[in-house]
N, C-alpha and C positions, 0 to 999 in steps of 0.2 A: 537552463537557468541555473548555474552553479552560485547566483547571489540569495535566488531562494532558499537554496540547499542548507549556503552557509549560515541563511539570518534561523534558518529553522532548526538547526542541528540542537541548539540550545535550551531550544525551550520543549523540544521534543524529548530532548535526554533528563531535563528536571521533571516534568511533564511523566515520563516513563519511572524514573527514581520514585516519583510520590508514590504513584498508580501500584508500584511491586509492595512497597514497603507499604500500603495500606490492605492488597490484597486485592484489587478493584480491576485489574487490567482490561478485564472485559467492557466494564462500564464505562470508562475512561476510551475507550477503543471506540465504540459506540458513540459514548458520545461526540469526541472528534470526530469521526466520519458525518457526525448531521452538522454540526458546526463547519466542517469543510463545504456540502453542500448546499450549505446556507448562502456563504458566501462567495459562492459563485453564480449564485443566482444575481442575477443584474438588478433586480427590486431591491434586495437586503443590500447588495451592493449601494446602491444610490442611497438607504435610510443611513444604514453605517456612515458613509462620508456627507450628511445633510449634519453641518454647524446646530441648526436648530433644536435637534433633537440630543437629548441627554444622554450624556453616556449611562449612565444609571439603568434609564427607558432601555437601551440597546443591551446591559446585561441581563435584563428582566425577560427581553424577548430573546434570547438566547435559552436563557434558563428555563422558559414556560413553556418552549419548541421541541425540547430535550427531556421527556417525558422518558426515554427509555434506557436513560445511560444515568450518567453521574449529575447529579443538581444540590444544590447546597452552596455553601459556603467557598467551597474549595471551589467548582465549578467555576464561580463568579466570579472570583479572585483571579483568577486563569483570565477570565475573557476578560475582566479588567484593566488584568495585566497585557492584553495581546492590543487592547483599544488604545490603553496610554501610549503606547509606544509605535501604535501603528502599523500594527503588523497583523492585521485581519488578511491582508492578501494573501498569506504565506499558511494561512492555515490548511489549505489541504495540503501543503508541503510537511506541513508539522505533523498534520495526520498519518501519514505516510510512513515519517522519519518514525515515531513514534512503533507505527506495523512492524517497521525493519526492525525496531529491537524489542518490542516485545518476540517475535517469529526467533531471533537470535535466542532470546531468555529463555522460553518453550523448546528451543532444540527443534522448530520447525523451518523447514526451507520451502518458500516458492518457489517451484517450477511448474516452466512454462514448457508447454507439448506441444509441439505443432505438426497437425499431419497434413498431407494429402485429401484425406477423407476422413468423418467421424469417426473414432472409435468408441468399440462396444465398454459397457459400465466391465464386464470381466475381463478384457485388456487393460482398460485402465488401473484395476485391482492388481494385477499382475505385475503392471508394471510401478505402481507403488512400493508393492514390496519389493521388490525388484532395489527400486533406487534406494529405499528406509534401509537397507542393507549395506549398500553398494557407499550411500552417503552418511552412514552413521546417524542419522536423526530421520524426525518424521517429517512427512512431504504433503504440501498442499496442489495438487497439481490444477492448474487452470489449463484450458483449453484453446485451442487456436487454428482453423484450415486454413490451407494453402495451396488450391489445386496446383502451383507451380512444382511442387517438389515431385510430383510425378508417382510417389509410393512411399513407404517408408514417414521417418520419422524426425525433428529436428526436438532435441530435448535443450532448454537453460535451466541451470541451477546455479544463483550467483554469477561465477566466473565460468562455471564450468557446462562446453557447450558440447552436446554428443549429435554428430550429424551422423544417424542411418539412415535417411533419404535418399532415392534414387538417384535425385538433381545432383545432390552433393559428390557420389560414390562417380556417378558420371566425370563431377569437374574435377576428382582427383584423377581418374584415369584419363583424362585429358591432358593436366598436367605431367604426368608421369610418360604419359608417350611423348609428348613435346621437348620433354628433355632428355 
């Protein structure tokens, strides 16, 4: 969905810069997450696309349902801008791009650790400390389970992929033997 990413990028950058300067990254993050969840609901999508419902009512709807994050003029102006430009369907992408910008600003990397079996809290803590030292930034670890790995783990941090799985080792050994 490259088109959505292209459309969302300038919105996310503008909102990020505003939120950063206002010292409200957390609040905007929550608000964007709520908005992204709302537009994913088919009932809300139908409401937004209904020409009989005034834009101001839709803005009020978004403002009223977002009690945890940003409320008021700036939030309403953002929602109004998205509505006027008919970009509500890219709100989830805007939220995702915002989170990427926020993570980079806060020097945090999102790391996906896929393992064959669930990892313990102590293993994750050791892994997080090791990755923090190697990548020179804080890490947020998300875990996934893939029994097909047989053992070990695959770590993805941005463009970096560390394959320490048994399946990966067997594939590398097979390639070496065939060569």
